[in-house]
N, CA, C and O atoms as CSV, one atom per row, in Angstrom:
chain,resi,resn,atom,element,x,y,z
A,1,MET,N,N,79.405,-184.797,-142.302
A,1,MET,CA,C,79.215,-184.724,-141.013
A,1,MET,C,C,78.324,-183.801,-140.279
A,1,MET,O,O,77.760,-184.285,-139.298
A,2,LYS,N,N,78.094,-182.587,-140.561
A,2,LYS,CA,C,77.340,-181.592,-139.835
A,2,LYS,C,C,76.313,-182.032,-139.993
A,2,LYS,O,O,75.720,-182.224,-138.931
A,3,ILE,N,N,75.723,-182.334,-140.962
A,3,ILE,CA,C,74.230,-183.345,-141.407
A,3,ILE,C,C,73.753,-184.281,-140.057
A,3,ILE,O,O,72.780,-184.193,-139.308
A,4,ILE,N,N,74.685,-185.034,-140.101
A,4,ILE,CA,C,74.397,-185.989,-139.321
A,4,ILE,C,C,74.672,-186.088,-137.941
A,4,ILE,O,O,74.327,-187.088,-137.311
A,5,THR,N,N,75.519,-184.732,-137.184
A,5,THR,CA,C,75.570,-184.156,-136.072
A,5,THR,C,C,74.419,-183.969,-135.976
A,5,THR,O,O,73.771,-184.761,-135.293
A,6,SER,N,N,73.629,-182.647,-136.748
A,6,SER,CA,C,72.747,-182.132,-136.008
A,6,SER,C,C,71.584,-183.140,-135.963
A,6,SER,O,O,70.744,-182.920,-135.090
A,7,LEU,N,N,71.357,-184.416,-136.913
A,7,LEU,CA,C,69.943,-184.797,-136.457
A,7,LEU,C,C,70.119,-185.834,-135.951
A,7,LEU,O,O,69.249,-186.697,-136.065
A,8,MET,N,N,71.636,-186.158,-135.023
A,8,MET,CA,C,71.428,-186.930,-133.487
A,8,MET,C,C,71.246,-185.836,-132.944
A,8,MET,O,O,70.167,-185.999,-132.374
A,9,MET,N,N,71.652,-184.612,-132.693
A,9,MET,CA,C,71.083,-184.070,-131.777
A,9,MET,C,C,69.719,-183.467,-131.292
A,9,MET,O,O,69.256,-183.119,-130.205
A,10,ALA,N,N,69.139,-183.511,-133.030
A,10,ALA,CA,C,67.768,-183.417,-132.658
A,10,ALA,C,C,67.311,-184.526,-132.234
A,10,ALA,O,O,66.425,-184.313,-131.406
A,11,GLY,N,N,67.518,-185.743,-132.430
A,11,GLY,CA,C,67.220,-187.082,-132.233
A,11,GLY,C,C,67.197,-186.646,-130.512
A,11,GLY,O,O,66.199,-186.371,-129.845
A,12,PHE,N,N,68.328,-186.677,-130.156
A,12,PHE,CA,C,68.359,-186.288,-128.365
A,12,PHE,C,C,67.714,-186.116,-127.537
A,12,PHE,O,O,67.528,-186.725,-126.483
A,13,LEU,N,N,67.023,-184.637,-128.254
A,13,LEU,CA,C,66.827,-183.148,-127.694
A,13,LEU,C,C,65.484,-183.837,-127.636
A,13,LEU,O,O,64.898,-183.582,-126.583
A,14,ALA,N,N,64.651,-184.840,-128.667
A,14,ALA,CA,C,63.285,-184.973,-129.094
A,14,ALA,C,C,63.380,-186.556,-127.552
A,14,ALA,O,O,62.407,-186.978,-126.927
A,15,VAL,N,N,64.084,-186.784,-127.478
A,15,VAL,CA,C,64.179,-188.333,-126.461
A,15,VAL,C,C,64.384,-187.495,-125.000
A,15,VAL,O,O,64.155,-188.112,-123.959
A,16,SER,N,N,64.835,-186.034,-124.938
A,16,SER,CA,C,64.930,-185.471,-123.602
A,16,SER,C,C,63.287,-184.815,-123.159
A,16,SER,O,O,62.689,-184.784,-122.084
A,17,ALA,N,N,63.041,-184.483,-124.120
A,17,ALA,CA,C,61.759,-183.650,-123.483
A,17,ALA,C,C,60.662,-184.734,-123.711
A,17,ALA,O,O,59.657,-184.371,-123.100
A,18,PHE,N,N,60.428,-186.069,-124.427
A,18,PHE,CA,C,59.953,-187.171,-123.810
A,18,PHE,C,C,59.670,-187.401,-122.855
A,18,PHE,O,O,58.554,-187.462,-122.338
A,19,SER,N,N,61.152,-187.649,-122.278
A,19,SER,CA,C,61.958,-187.810,-120.626
A,19,SER,C,C,61.473,-187.010,-119.841
A,19,SER,O,O,61.105,-187.108,-118.670
A,20,SER,N,N,61.495,-186.135,-120.618
A,20,SER,CA,C,61.102,-184.682,-118.907
A,20,SER,C,C,59.819,-185.199,-118.817
A,20,SER,O,O,59.485,-186.046,-117.988
A,21,ALA,N,N,58.954,-184.610,-119.815
A,21,ALA,CA,C,57.502,-184.937,-119.745
A,21,ALA,C,C,57.165,-186.104,-118.894
A,21,ALA,O,O,56.491,-186.128,-117.865
A,22,ASN,N,N,57.697,-186.958,-119.453
A,22,ASN,CA,C,57.441,-188.613,-118.350
A,22,ASN,C,C,57.688,-188.255,-117.001
A,22,ASN,O,O,56.820,-188.298,-116.129
A,23,ALA,N,N,59.120,-187.826,-116.780
A,23,ALA,CA,C,59.519,-187.830,-115.593
A,23,ALA,C,C,58.522,-186.421,-114.411
A,23,ALA,O,O,58.641,-186.190,-113.207
A,24,ALA,N,N,57.451,-185.659,-115.675
A,24,ALA,CA,C,57.317,-184.311,-114.514
A,24,ALA,C,C,56.343,-184.650,-113.463
A,24,ALA,O,O,55.457,-185.498,-113.565
A,25,ASN,N,N,56.643,-183.750,-112.231
A,25,ASN,CA,C,55.772,-184.028,-111.410
A,25,ASN,C,C,54.367,-183.617,-111.822
A,25,ASN,O,O,54.120,-182.573,-112.424
A,26,ARG,N,N,53.096,-184.894,-111.297
A,26,ARG,CA,C,52.113,-184.444,-111.343
A,26,ARG,C,C,51.253,-183.955,-110.004
A,26,ARG,O,O,50.163,-183.477,-110.319
A,27,HIS,N,N,51.453,-183.971,-108.929
A,27,HIS,CA,C,51.032,-183.416,-107.707
A,27,HIS,C,C,50.959,-181.992,-108.023
A,27,HIS,O,O,51.830,-181.132,-108.154
A,28,VAL,N,N,49.193,-181.970,-108.143
A,28,VAL,CA,C,48.914,-180.560,-107.877
A,28,VAL,C,C,47.747,-180.552,-106.475
A,28,VAL,O,O,47.121,-181.502,-106.006
A,29,ASP,N,N,47.760,-179.055,-106.044
A,29,ASP,CA,C,46.682,-178.673,-105.003
A,29,ASP,C,C,45.555,-178.011,-105.503
A,29,ASP,O,O,45.476,-176.890,-106.004
A,30,ILE,N,N,44.490,-179.055,-105.250
A,30,ILE,CA,C,43.534,-178.299,-105.572
A,30,ILE,C,C,42.924,-177.199,-104.309
A,30,ILE,O,O,43.164,-177.384,-103.116
A,31,VAL,N,N,42.471,-176.560,-104.603
A,31,VAL,CA,C,41.909,-175.365,-104.332
A,31,VAL,C,C,40.392,-174.980,-104.363
A,31,VAL,O,O,39.862,-174.500,-105.365
A,32,ASN,N,N,39.689,-175.244,-103.106
A,32,ASN,CA,C,38.275,-174.696,-103.463
A,32,ASN,C,C,38.032,-173.468,-103.306
A,32,ASN,O,O,37.701,-173.373,-102.124
A,33,ASP,N,N,37.995,-172.485,-103.765
A,33,ASP,CA,C,37.812,-170.781,-103.793
A,33,ASP,C,C,36.540,-170.367,-103.792
A,33,ASP,O,O,36.318,-169.159,-103.710
A,34,THR,N,N,35.224,-171.522,-103.905
A,34,THR,CA,C,34.232,-171.316,-104.871
A,34,THR,C,C,32.758,-170.723,-103.602
A,34,THR,O,O,31.898,-169.979,-104.075
A,35,GLY,N,N,32.684,-171.020,-102.544
A,35,GLY,CA,C,32.252,-170.736,-101.250
A,35,GLY,C,C,31.371,-171.546,-101.215
A,35,GLY,O,O,30.377,-171.252,-100.551
A,36,MET,N,N,31.414,-172.711,-101.838
A,36,MET,CA,C,30.987,-174.183,-101.463
A,36,MET,C,C,31.186,-175.180,-100.797
A,36,MET,O,O,32.252,-175.100,-100.186
A,37,THR,N,N,30.609,-176.151,-100.621
A,37,THR,CA,C,31.850,-177.420,-100.106
A,37,THR,C,C,31.877,-178.404,-101.626
A,37,THR,O,O,30.893,-178.582,-102.343
A,38,MET,N,N,33.205,-178.936,-101.859
A,38,MET,CA,C,33.026,-179.875,-103.112
A,38,MET,C,C,32.950,-181.090,-102.034
A,38,MET,O,O,33.417,-181.238,-100.905
A,39,ALA,N,N,31.805,-182.237,-103.259
A,39,ALA,CA,C,31.645,-183.287,-102.742
A,39,ALA,C,C,32.497,-184.505,-103.858
A,39,ALA,O,O,31.702,-185.437,-103.979
A,40,GLU,N,N,32.948,-184.609,-104.145
A,40,GLU,CA,C,33.766,-184.895,-105.658
A,40,GLU,C,C,34.462,-184.230,-106.214
A,40,GLU,O,O,34.149,-183.048,-106.350
A,41,PHE,N,N,35.578,-184.682,-106.709
A,41,PHE,CA,C,36.794,-184.390,-107.569
A,41,PHE,C,C,36.867,-185.568,-108.606
A,41,PHE,O,O,36.819,-186.731,-108.204
A,42,TYR,N,N,36.994,-185.243,-110.049
A,42,TYR,CA,C,37.565,-186.366,-110.977
A,42,TYR,C,C,38.568,-185.730,-111.783
A,42,TYR,O,O,38.558,-184.512,-111.964
A,43,ALA,N,N,39.591,-186.630,-112.366
A,43,ALA,CA,C,40.758,-186.342,-112.840
A,43,ALA,C,C,40.960,-187.140,-113.894
A,43,ALA,O,O,41.617,-188.120,-113.546
A,44,SER,N,N,40.624,-187.154,-115.277
A,44,SER,CA,C,40.780,-188.186,-116.355
A,44,SER,C,C,41.543,-187.366,-117.030
A,44,SER,O,O,41.552,-186.137,-116.961
A,45,ALA,N,N,42.556,-188.449,-118.059
A,45,ALA,CA,C,43.509,-187.664,-119.148
A,45,ALA,C,C,42.166,-187.277,-120.660
A,45,ALA,O,O,41.250,-187.797,-121.298
A,46,THR,N,N,42.724,-186.385,-120.561
A,46,THR,CA,C,42.264,-185.575,-121.227
A,46,THR,C,C,41.817,-186.211,-123.190
A,46,THR,O,O,42.578,-185.857,-124.090
A,47,GLY,N,N,40.841,-186.909,-123.447
A,47,GLY,CA,C,40.336,-187.734,-124.564
A,47,GLY,C,C,40.016,-188.990,-124.213
A,47,GLY,O,O,40.183,-190.092,-124.736
A,48,THR,N,N,39.499,-188.582,-123.170
A,48,THR,CA,C,38.903,-189.903,-122.417
A,48,THR,C,C,37.538,-189.703,-122.065
A,48,THR,O,O,37.039,-188.700,-121.556
A,49,ASP,N,N,36.861,-191.024,-122.472
A,49,ASP,CA,C,35.617,-190.637,-122.640
A,49,ASP,C,C,34.354,-191.045,-121.038
A,49,ASP,O,O,33.154,-190.948,-120.782
A,50,ASP,N,N,35.597,-191.498,-120.380
A,50,ASP,CA,C,34.440,-191.817,-119.005
A,50,ASP,C,C,35.782,-190.911,-117.831
A,50,ASP,O,O,36.946,-190.587,-118.065
A,51,TRP,N,N,34.766,-190.728,-116.369
A,51,TRP,CA,C,35.515,-189.786,-115.565
A,51,TRP,C,C,36.277,-190.844,-114.490
A,51,TRP,O,O,35.422,-191.267,-113.712
A,52,GLU,N,N,37.352,-191.298,-114.254
A,52,GLU,CA,C,37.784,-192.363,-113.352
A,52,GLU,C,C,37.115,-191.811,-111.957
A,52,GLU,O,O,36.357,-190.847,-111.853
A,53,GLU,N,N,37.701,-192.872,-110.671
A,53,GLU,CA,C,36.826,-192.628,-109.313
A,53,GLU,C,C,36.670,-191.297,-108.691
A,53,GLU,O,O,36.929,-190.276,-109.328
A,54,ASP,N,N,36.303,-191.274,-107.608
A,54,ASP,CA,C,36.504,-189.771,-107.650
A,54,ASP,C,C,37.595,-190.060,-106.559
A,54,ASP,O,O,37.716,-191.107,-105.922
A,55,ILE,N,N,38.554,-188.655,-106.446
A,55,ILE,CA,C,39.671,-189.067,-105.954
A,55,ILE,C,C,39.237,-188.448,-104.398
A,55,ILE,O,O,39.911,-189.083,-103.587
A,56,LEU,N,N,38.281,-187.350,-103.610
A,56,LEU,CA,C,37.565,-187.383,-102.529
A,56,LEU,C,C,37.720,-188.447,-101.454
A,56,LEU,O,O,38.367,-188.673,-100.431
A,57,GLY,N,N,36.515,-189.132,-102.454
A,57,GLY,CA,C,36.077,-190.559,-101.731
A,57,GLY,C,C,35.274,-190.431,-100.651
A,57,GLY,O,O,34.154,-190.224,-101.118
A,58,SER,N,N,35.217,-190.437,-99.545
A,58,SER,CA,C,34.419,-190.406,-98.643
A,58,SER,C,C,34.579,-188.689,-97.822
A,58,SER,O,O,33.853,-188.105,-97.018
A,59,ASP,N,N,36.037,-188.267,-98.575
A,59,ASP,CA,C,35.882,-186.523,-97.853
A,59,ASP,C,C,34.898,-185.550,-98.511
A,59,ASP,O,O,34.040,-185.729,-99.375
A,60,THR,N,N,35.357,-184.279,-97.719
A,60,THR,CA,C,35.046,-183.686,-98.917
A,60,THR,C,C,35.669,-182.090,-98.782
A,60,THR,O,O,35.928,-181.808,-97.612
A,61,LEU,N,N,35.912,-181.166,-99.617
A,61,LEU,CA,C,36.363,-179.940,-99.480
A,61,LEU,C,C,35.981,-178.639,-99.058
A,61,LEU,O,O,35.542,-177.896,-99.936
A,62,ALA,N,N,36.043,-178.283,-98.096
A,62,ALA,CA,C,35.256,-177.144,-97.485
A,62,ALA,C,C,35.471,-175.700,-98.331
A,62,ALA,O,O,36.621,-175.727,-98.769
A,63,ASN,N,N,35.085,-174.983,-98.556
A,63,ASN,CA,C,35.731,-173.551,-99.189
A,63,ASN,C,C,37.087,-173.124,-98.073
A,63,ASN,O,O,37.267,-173.005,-96.861
A,64,GLY,N,N,37.766,-173.007,-99.198
A,64,GLY,CA,C,39.230,-172.425,-98.444
A,64,GLY,C,C,40.019,-173.618,-97.962
A,64,GLY,O,O,40.995,-173.237,-97.316
A,65,GLU,N,N,39.936,-174.830,-98.047
A,65,GLU,CA,C,40.742,-175.724,-98.626
A,65,GLU,C,C,41.417,-175.954,-99.791
A,65,GLU,O,O,41.047,-175.492,-100.871
A,66,VAL,N,N,42.708,-176.869,-99.590
A,66,VAL,CA,C,43.801,-176.954,-100.378
A,66,VAL,C,C,43.703,-178.991,-99.969
A,66,VAL,O,O,43.680,-179.658,-98.935
A,67,PHE,N,N,43.676,-179.270,-101.348
A,67,PHE,CA,C,43.620,-180.963,-101.114
A,67,PHE,C,C,44.785,-181.517,-102.415
A,67,PHE,O,O,44.689,-181.265,-103.617
A,68,ASP,N,N,46.145,-182.540,-101.543
A,68,ASP,CA,C,46.914,-182.469,-102.923
A,68,ASP,C,C,46.546,-183.577,-103.723
A,68,ASP,O,O,46.095,-184.556,-103.129
A,69,VAL,N,N,46.652,-183.615,-104.974
A,69,VAL,CA,C,46.433,-184.707,-105.454
A,69,VAL,C,C,47.500,-185.024,-106.504
A,69,VAL,O,O,48.050,-184.155,-107.180
A,70,ASP,N,N,47.807,-186.628,-106.608
A,70,ASP,CA,C,48.911,-186.411,-107.570
A,70,ASP,C,C,48.041,-187.259,-108.655
A,70,ASP,O,O,47.408,-188.297,-108.465
A,71,ILE,N,N,48.208,-186.473,-109.894
A,71,ILE,CA,C,47.061,-187.140,-111.013
A,71,ILE,C,C,48.376,-188.070,-111.816
A,71,ILE,O,O,48.604,-187.901,-113.014
A,72,ASP,N,N,48.958,-188.785,-111.194
A,72,ASP,CA,C,49.862,-189.399,-112.598
A,72,ASP,C,C,48.832,-190.769,-112.726
A,72,ASP,O,O,48.329,-191.206,-111.691
A,73,ASP,N,N,48.637,-191.211,-113.612
A,73,ASP,CA,C,47.942,-192.541,-114.102
A,73,ASP,C,C,48.959,-193.354,-114.553
A,73,ASP,O,O,48.535,-194.439,-114.951
A,74,GLY,N,N,49.718,-193.263,-114.602
A,74,GLY,CA,C,50.652,-194.321,-115.320
A,74,GLY,C,C,50.629,-194.441,-116.661
A,74,GLY,O,O,50.956,-195.500,-117.196
A,75,SER,N,N,50.106,-193.000,-117.598
A,75,SER,CA,C,50.237,-193.051,-119.303
A,75,SER,C,C,51.472,-192.034,-119.286
A,75,SER,O,O,51.891,-191.576,-120.349
A,76,GLY,N,N,51.806,-191.833,-118.572
A,76,GLY,CA,C,52.864,-190.740,-119.196
A,76,GLY,C,C,52.335,-188.825,-119.348
A,76,GLY,O,O,52.978,-187.776,-119.385
A,77,ALA,N,N,50.414,-189.276,-119.413
A,77,ALA,CA,C,50.246,-187.960,-119.771
A,77,ALA,C,C,50.108,-186.789,-119.080
A,77,ALA,O,O,50.125,-186.886,-117.853
A,78,CYS,N,N,49.968,-185.636,-119.598
A,78,CYS,CA,C,50.165,-184.193,-118.713
A,78,CYS,C,C,48.940,-183.497,-118.788
A,78,CYS,O,O,48.869,-182.548,-118.006
A,79,LYS,N,N,47.772,-183.732,-119.638
A,79,LYS,CA,C,46.909,-182.815,-119.871
A,79,LYS,C,C,45.212,-183.877,-119.494
A,79,LYS,O,O,44.722,-184.829,-120.102
A,80,PHE,N,N,44.831,-183.249,-118.449
A,80,PHE,CA,C,43.781,-184.011,-117.819
A,80,PHE,C,C,42.404,-182.991,-117.398
A,80,PHE,O,O,42.422,-181.967,-116.715
A,81,ASP,N,N,41.742,-183.370,-117.771
A,81,ASP,CA,C,39.975,-183.335,-117.330
A,81,ASP,C,C,39.624,-182.989,-116.361
A,81,ASP,O,O,39.117,-184.003,-115.880
A,82,PHE,N,N,39.511,-182.151,-115.607
A,82,PHE,CA,C,39.055,-181.904,-114.247
A,82,PHE,C,C,37.796,-181.607,-113.920
A,82,PHE,O,O,37.405,-180.615,-114.534
A,83,LYS,N,N,36.737,-182.225,-112.956
A,83,LYS,CA,C,35.496,-182.021,-112.331
A,83,LYS,C,C,35.234,-182.254,-111.123
A,83,LYS,O,O,35.697,-183.136,-110.399
A,84,ALA,N,N,34.233,-181.193,-110.820
A,84,ALA,CA,C,34.726,-181.016,-109.112
A,84,ALA,C,C,32.823,-180.749,-109.346
A,84,ALA,O,O,32.246,-180.037,-110.168
A,85,VAL,N,N,32.231,-181.690,-108.204
A,85,VAL,CA,C,30.982,-181.667,-107.827
A,85,VAL,C,C,30.640,-180.905,-106.507
A,85,VAL,O,O,31.339,-181.088,-105.511
A,86,PHE,N,N,29.728,-180.177,-106.489
A,86,PHE,CA,C,29.345,-179.536,-105.256
A,86,PHE,C,C,28.296,-179.866,-104.292
A,86,PHE,O,O,27.164,-179.729,-104.757
A,87,THR,N,N,28.343,-180.173,-103.352
A,87,THR,CA,C,27.171,-180.574,-102.310
A,87,THR,C,C,25.702,-179.743,-103.047
A,87,THR,O,O,24.666,-180.406,-103.078
A,88,ASP,N,N,25.691,-178.947,-103.361
A,88,ASP,CA,C,24.268,-177.915,-104.346
A,88,ASP,C,C,23.873,-178.924,-105.201
A,88,ASP,O,O,22.705,-178.982,-105.586
A,89,GLY,N,N,24.885,-179.898,-105.615
A,89,GLY,CA,C,24.873,-180.556,-107.128
A,89,GLY,C,C,25.090,-179.708,-108.293
A,89,GLY,O,O,24.604,-180.013,-109.382
A,90,SER,N,N,25.752,-178.721,-108.135
A,90,SER,CA,C,26.203,-178.444,-108.974
A,90,SER,C,C,27.538,-178.789,-109.452
A,90,SER,O,O,28.200,-179.502,-108.697
A,91,SER,N,N,28.084,-178.412,-110.593
A,91,SER,CA,C,29.670,-178.639,-110.583
A,91,SER,C,C,30.204,-178.715,-111.672
A,91,SER,O,O,29.585,-179.171,-112.633
A,92,HIS,N,N,31.852,-178.160,-111.798
A,92,HIS,CA,C,32.247,-177.309,-113.073
A,92,HIS,C,C,33.407,-178.487,-113.675
A,92,HIS,O,O,34.030,-179.321,-113.017
A,93,VAL,N,N,33.435,-178.300,-114.737
A,93,VAL,CA,C,34.704,-179.110,-115.383
A,93,VAL,C,C,35.319,-178.197,-116.183
A,93,VAL,O,O,34.721,-177.388,-116.892
A,94,ARG,N,N,36.783,-178.334,-116.064
A,94,ARG,CA,C,37.773,-177.583,-116.492
A,94,ARG,C,C,38.236,-178.917,-117.504
A,94,ARG,O,O,37.936,-180.072,-117.202
A,95,ARG,N,N,38.949,-178.594,-118.647
A,95,ARG,CA,C,39.507,-179.048,-119.649
A,95,ARG,C,C,40.412,-178.706,-119.622
A,95,ARG,O,O,40.760,-177.568,-119.308
A,96,ALA,N,N,41.439,-180.098,-120.128
A,96,ALA,CA,C,43.126,-179.827,-120.299
A,96,ALA,C,C,44.346,-178.927,-119.575
A,96,ALA,O,O,45.252,-178.110,-119.736
A,97,VAL,N,N,43.728,-179.625,-118.803
A,97,VAL,CA,C,44.501,-178.694,-117.340
A,97,VAL,C,C,46.228,-179.423,-117.823
A,97,VAL,O,O,46.289,-180.651,-117.875
A,98,ASN,N,N,47.377,-178.689,-118.109
A,98,ASN,CA,C,48.254,-179.647,-117.692
A,98,ASN,C,C,49.268,-179.609,-116.772
A,98,ASN,O,O,50.090,-178.773,-116.396
A,99,VAL,N,N,48.934,-180.949,-116.465
A,99,VAL,CA,C,49.333,-181.155,-114.595
A,99,VAL,C,C,51.089,-181.349,-114.658
A,99,VAL,O,O,51.886,-181.405,-113.722
A,100,CYS,N,N,51.262,-181.404,-115.737
A,100,CYS,CA,C,53.276,-181.150,-115.511
A,100,CYS,C,C,53.534,-179.896,-115.941
A,100,CYS,O,O,54.626,-179.952,-116.506
A,101,SER,N,N,53.026,-178.578,-115.982
A,101,SER,CA,C,53.147,-177.786,-116.280
A,101,SER,C,C,52.751,-176.723,-114.744
A,101,SER,O,O,53.444,-175.708,-114.672
A,102,ILE,N,N,51.919,-176.891,-113.820
A,102,ILE,CA,C,51.322,-176.312,-113.217
A,102,ILE,C,C,51.231,-176.975,-111.006
A,102,ILE,O,O,51.104,-178.190,-110.853
A,103,SER,N,N,51.289,-176.312,-110.025
A,103,SER,CA,C,51.298,-177.453,-109.458
A,103,SER,C,C,50.156,-176.606,-108.205
A,103,SER,O,O,50.593,-176.225,-107.119
A,104,THR,N,N,49.371,-176.511,-108.427
A,104,THR,CA,C,47.764,-175.678,-108.552
A,104,THR,C,C,47.203,-175.013,-109.023
A,104,THR,O,O,47.548,-173.884,-109.370
A,105,PHE,N,N,45.756,-175.730,-109.228
A,105,PHE,CA,C,44.691,-175.628,-109.772
A,105,PHE,C,C,43.496,-174.889,-108.543
A,105,PHE,O,O,43.188,-175.552,-107.552
A,106,THR,N,N,43.014,-173.728,-108.730
A,106,THR,CA,C,41.855,-173.321,-108.062
A,106,THR,C,C,40.662,-172.896,-108.576
A,106,THR,O,O,40.534,-171.890,-109.274
A,107,TYR,N,N,39.596,-173.801,-108.177
A,107,TYR,CA,C,38.224,-173.986,-108.756
A,107,TYR,C,C,37.382,-172.359,-107.335
A,107,TYR,O,O,37.405,-172.240,-106.110
A,108,GLN,N,N,36.749,-171.432,-108.572
A,108,GLN,CA,C,36.574,-170.318,-108.147
A,108,GLN,C,C,35.495,-169.875,-108.545
A,108,GLN,O,O,35.289,-170.140,-109.729
A,109,ARG,N,N,34.618,-169.235,-107.985
A,109,ARG,CA,C,33.142,-169.070,-108.746
A,109,ARG,C,C,33.195,-167.871,-109.564
A,109,ARG,O,O,32.216,-167.534,-110.229
């Protein structure tokens, strides 16, 4: 009986952990602390081959500004690759950012 109870508890914990990850808050404040203006920002689930659409759209993110992004793409994924493109043409890519465990991500020079 102890083995069955232990197996049931392990299964419950696994389901709870999966549900918690799926229910995680994926809102992240993107902070631009680079000294440059960010012209584009992309977030794509880690492991995908393409960048999704530019989240900033026609907006820009000046140095010192913060932009709140809902990174939830409906897949339940927590790890995303970020790409920031600046007005001088340079870009910074950060891989496997866990958006379920952070609330702020800062781009720094």
